[in-house]
C-alpha positions in Angstrom: 43.9 12.8 4.2 42.1 9.9 2.6 43.3 6.5 3.5 43.2 3.4 1.3 44.4 -0.2 1.0 45.5 -2.6 -1.6 42.8 -4.7 -3.4 42.3 -8.0 -1.9 41.7 -11.2 -3.9 38.1 -11.0 -3.1 37.9 -7.5 -4.3 39.5 -8.5 -7.6 37.2 -11.4 -8.0 34.2 -9.2 -7.3 35.5 -6.6 -9.9 35.7 -9.4 -12.5 32.2 -10.7 -11.7 30.9 -7.1 -12.0 32.7 -6.6 -15.3 31.4 -9.8 -16.7 27.9 -9.0 -15.5 28.1 -5.6 -17.2 29.3 -7.0 -20.4 26.4 -9.6 -20.4 23.9 -6.7 -19.9 25.5 -4.8 -22.7 25.2 -7.8 -25.0 21.6 -8.1 -24.1 21.0 -4.5 -24.7 22.6 -4.6 -28.2 20.5 -7.6 -29.0 17.3 -5.7 -27.9 18.2 -2.8 -30.0 18.7 -5.2 -33.0 15.3 -6.8 -32.5 13.6 -3.4 -31.9 14.9 -2.0 -35.2 15.0 -5.1 -37.4 11.8 -7.0 -36.3 9.6 -4.9 -34.0 9.5 -1.6 -36.0 9.0 -3.2 -39.4 6.2 -5.3 -38.0 4.2 -2.3 -36.8 5.0 -0.2 -39.9 1.7 -1.3 -41.6 -1.8 -1.0 -40.5 -3.1 -3.6 -38.2 -6.3 -5.5 -38.4 -6.6 -5.1 -34.6 -7.9 -1.7 -33.6 -4.9 0.2 -32.2 -4.8 3.7 -30.7 -2.9 5.3 -33.7 -5.9 4.2 -35.8 -8.2 6.1 -33.5 -6.0 9.1 -33.9 -6.1 8.7 -37.7 -9.8 8.3 -37.7 -10.2 11.5 -35.6 -8.0 13.3 -38.1 -10.1 12.2 -40.9 -13.2 13.4 -39.1 -11.6 16.8 -38.4 -10.7 17.3 -42.1 -14.3 16.2 -43.1 -15.7 18.7 -40.6 -17.4 16.2 -38.3 -17.6 16.4 -34.4 -14.8 14.7 -32.5 -16.7 14.3 -29.4 -20.1 12.7 -28.7 -22.1 12.4 -25.5 -22.2 9.1 -23.5 -24.8 9.6 -20.8 -25.0 6.0 -19.8 -21.3 5.6 -19.3 -20.2 4.0 -16.0 -16.9 2.3 -14.8 -18.3 -1.1 -15.8 -17.3 0.1 -19.2 -14.0 1.2 -20.8 -13.8 5.0 -21.7 -13.9 5.9 -25.3 -10.4 5.6 -27.0 -10.3 9.2 -28.2 -10.7 11.7 -25.5 -7.8 14.1 -25.9 -8.5 17.9 -25.8 -8.5 20.0 -29.1 -4.7 21.1 -29.1 -3.6 17.4 -29.5 -5.5 16.8 -32.6 -4.8 20.3 -33.9 -1.1 19.6 -33.7 -1.6 16.5 -35.8 -3.8 18.2 -38.3 -1.1 18.2 -41.2 -0.8 14.5 -40.9 -4.4 14.0 -41.9 -3.4 14.2 -45.4 -1.3 11.1 -45.2 -2.5 7.7 -46.0 -2.9 5.3 -43.2 0.2 3.4 -44.0 2.4 6.5 -44.1 0.7 7.8 -40.8 1.5 4.4 -39.3 5.1 4.5 -40.3 5.6 8.0 -39.1 3.8 7.4 -35.8 5.7 4.4 -34.9 9.0 6.0 -35.9 8.1 8.7 -33.3 7.3 6.2 -30.7 10.8 4.4 -31.1 12.5 7.9 -31.0 10.5 8.8 -27.8 11.6 5.5 -26.3 15.2 6.2 -26.7 14.9 9.7 -25.7 13.4 8.5 -22.4 16.2 5.8 -22.0 18.7 8.6 -22.4 16.9 10.7 -19.8 17.0 7.9 -17.3 20.4 7.2 -17.9 21.3 10.8 -17.5 19.4 10.9 -14.2 21.2 8.0 -12.6 24.8 8.5 -14.0 27.0 11.5 -14.1 27.6 10.8 -17.9 25.0 9.0 -20.0 27.2 7.3 -22.4 26.0 5.2 -25.4 26.3 1.9 -23.2 24.5 3.1 -20.4 21.6 4.4 -22.6 21.4 1.0 -24.2 21.2 -0.7 -20.9 18.7 1.9 -19.8 16.6 1.0 -22.8 16.8 -2.7 -21.9 15.4 -2.1 -18.5 12.8 0.2 -19.9 11.4 -2.5 -22.2 11.1 -4.7 -19.2 9.0 -2.1 -17.4 5.3 -3.3 -17.1 3.1 -2.1 -19.9 5.9 -0.5 -22.0 5.8 -3.0 -24.9 2.0 -3.1 -24.8 1.7 0.8 -25.1 4.2 0.9 -27.8 2.5 -1.8 -29.8 -0.9 -0.1 -29.4 0.5 3.1 -31.0 -0.6 5.2 -28.0 0.8 8.7 -27.6 1.9 7.8 -24.1 5.6 7.0 -25.0 5.9 10.6 -26.4 4.3 12.1 -23.2 6.6 10.0 -21.1 9.6 11.2 -23.1 8.6 14.8 -22.3 8.3 13.7 -18.6 11.9 12.5 -18.7 13.2 15.5 -20.5 11.6 17.8 -17.9 14.0 16.3 -15.1 16.9 15.3 -17.2 17.5 18.6 -19.0 16.8 22.4 -18.1 13.5 22.3 -19.9 11.1 21.6 -17.1 8.5 24.3 -17.9 8.4 23.8 -21.6 8.3 20.0 -21.4 5.7 19.8 -18.6 3.5 22.4 -20.3 3.6 20.4 -23.6 2.5 17.3 -21.9 -0.2 19.0 -19.9 -1.7 20.3 -23.2 -2.4 16.6 -24.0 -3.1 15.2 -20.5 -3.7 17.2 -17.5 -1.4 15.3 -15.0 1.8 17.3 -15.5 -0.1 20.5 -14.2 0.7 19.3 -10.7 4.5 18.9 -10.8 4.5 22.1 -12.8 2.6 23.9 -10.0 5.1 22.5 -7.5 7.9 23.6 -9.6 6.5 27.1 -9.6 6.1 27.2 -5.7 9.7 25.7 -5.3 11.0 28.6 -7.6 9.1 31.1 -5.4 10.7 29.7 -2.3 14.2 29.7 -4.0 14.3 32.9 -6.1 11.3 34.8 -5.1 7.9 35.7 -6.7 9.3 37.9 -9.5 11.7 35.5 -11.0 9.4 32.5 -10.6 6.6 34.3 -12.3 9.0 35.4 -15.1 10.8 32.1 -15.6 8.0 29.5 -14.8 4.5 30.9 -14.7 4.5 33.3 -17.5 6.2 30.9 -20.1 3.8 28.2 -19.0 0.7 30.4 -19.4 1.9 31.7 -22.8 2.4 28.1 -24.0 -1.1 27.1 -22.8 -2.6 30.3 -24.5 -0.9 29.3 -27.7 -2.1 25.7 -27.5 -5.6 26.8 -26.8 -5.5 29.2 -29.7 -4.1 26.5 -32.0 -7.0 24.2 -31.0 -9.6 26.9 -31.4 -8.3 27.8 -34.9 -8.0 24.2 -36.2 -11.0 22.5 -34.4 -13.2 25.5 -33.8 -14.1 27.2 -30.4 -17.0 25.0 -30.0 -14.8 21.9 -29.8 -13.8 23.0 -26.2 -17.4 23.2 -25.3 -18.1 19.7 -26.7 -15.0 18.3 -25.1 -15.9 19.7 -21.6 -19.4 18.5 -21.9 -18.6 15.0 -23.1 -15.1 13.7 -22.0 -14.4 14.8 -18.4 -17.8 13.4 -17.1 -16.5 10.1 -18.6 -12.9 10.0 -17.6 -13.8 11.2 -14.0 -15.6 8.0 -13.4 -12.6 5.8 -14.1 -13.1 2.2 -15.0 -13.0 -1.2 -13.3 -10.9 -2.7 -16.2 -8.0 -4.8 -14.5 -5.3 -2.6 -16.2 -6.5 0.3 -14.3 -4.2 0.6 -11.4 -5.9 3.8 -9.7 -5.7 3.8 -6.0 -9.2 5.4 -5.5 -10.7 3.0 -8.1 -9.0 0.1 -6.0 -11.0 1.2 -3.0 -14.2 1.1 -4.8 -13.3 -2.3 -6.2 -12.7 -3.5 -2.6 -16.0 -2.0 -1.3 -17.8 -3.7 -4.1 -16.0 -7.1 -3.7 -16.9 -7.2 0.1 -20.5 -6.4 -0.6 -20.5 -3.1 1.2 -21.2 -1.2 -2.1 -23.7 -2.5 -4.6 -23.1 -1.4 -8.1 -23.7 -3.2 -11.3 -23.9 -0.7 -14.2 -24.7 2.9 -15.2 -23.3 6.2 -14.2 -21.5 6.3 -10.8 -23.7 7.8 -8.0 -22.7 11.2 -6.5 -21.0 9.6 -3.4 -18.4 7.5 -5.2 -17.9 10.2 -7.8 -17.3 12.8 -5.0 -14.8 10.3 -3.4 -12.9 10.0 -6.8 -12.7 13.8 -7.3 -11.6 14.4 -3.8 -8.9 11.7 -4.0 -7.7 13.3 -7.3 -7.1 16.6 -5.3 -6.1 15.4 -1.9 -3.7 12.5 -3.1 -1.2 14.9 -4.7 -1.6 17.4 -2.0 -0.7 14.8 0.6 2.2 13.5 -1.3 3.5 17.1 -1.6 3.3 17.5 2.1 5.0 14.1 2.6 7.9 15.1 0.3 8.3 18.7 1.7 11.8 17.9 3.0 13.1 16.0 0.0 15.2 17.4 -2.7 13.4 19.7 -5.3 13.7 17.4 -8.2 12.6 14.2 -6.2 9.6 16.1 -4.7 8.3 17.3 -8.1 8.7 13.8 -9.6 7.1 12.2 -6.7 4.0 14.5 -6.8 3.8 13.8 -10.6 3.7 10.2 -10.0 1.2 10.5 -7.2 -1.1 12.4 -9.4 -1.4 9.5 -11.8 -1.9 7.0 -9.0 -4.7 9.1 -7.5 -6.5 9.8 -10.7 -9.6 7.8 -11.7 -7.6 6.4 -14.6 -4.1 5.0 -14.0 -3.4 2.5 -16.8 -0.5 0.1 -16.3 0.9 1.7 -19.4 1.8 4.7 -17.2 4.2 2.7 -15.1 7.3 3.9 -16.9 6.8 7.4 -15.4 7.5 6.1 -11.9 11.1 5.4 -13.1 11.9 9.1 -12.9 11.5 9.4 -9.0 13.3 6.1 -8.7 16.2 7.1 -10.7 16.4 10.5 -8.9 16.4 8.6 -5.5 19.1 6.3 -6.8 21.3 9.3 -7.8 20.9 10.8 -4.4 21.9 7.6 -2.7 25.0 7.5 -4.9 25.9 11.0 -4.0 25.4 10.2 -0.4 27.8 7.2 -0.6 30.4 9.4 -2.4 30.3 11.9 0.5 30.5 9.2 3.1 34.3 8.6 2.6 36.4 7.8 5.7 39.2 10.4 6.4 
């Protein structure tokens, strides 16, 4: 039988302090929601004089409607520069094609509304990952902590698509929609391919090849085929050729921008700082480029091996986070995705404590 004891005065005082602290957090969370909806959102509902990412998407849409090429060669690019702002594959701009008929003001309002919705979807996912029941107060507090995450305010104000991709990342682990959510995100940025692959092999191990193929591989491949077809129909088949010729050679070289937290780029920075590697400008030599490419492959594989004994969800989230860290480009704006493995770890710790009950 379970044993218990009456609460001591110290326990009562601790409970009161915890309740007061929780009420304080909830008040700050409510204030944060008020500021976001009454000040931040209206402020971003009009085109900015500063070039933002949503304007890059809008310009690309106008080019697409005018029949102009979306991708241009950049043969002299090197990591001393910052990659071109528009570098997404054809399915991304094809999906946004109907928005090209909107005015820039209408596009900005629609886009920032989507960003705020994505923000709260992700906050809901984080609360759901940590707590057995994601009640409204826990979602609000989760949103408060999400705002404090490095790069979150910056990427939202820029109007970048990343908050929407981050929301898909959260949905993949908080709800039974992993294949669809990861495949959707992978149609815009390739990083989610890795956790999707881990998910497939975990499925093979758990339920066997036939069910894993039927429930994970075939739906993902069908989605990718549909996305590819959409991009070809809207942007033209030649858009994929131009994207492959012009974009991956640039992105694979990374950048020395301080906001890039890539681990392999950090190694190159260190070698450059100590004088072992002399680089000033221009395309990366073959050696450093091979190092970046091999790190992009070996880093996730090593993290997969490292997490081989972990729980299925935590392993997949850990590999997904490692993919971003080992890529040539890992902007600080991606930091919010690391909250998913953290929340999964916290949930596991809570479950272990519940099971560790004296009898």
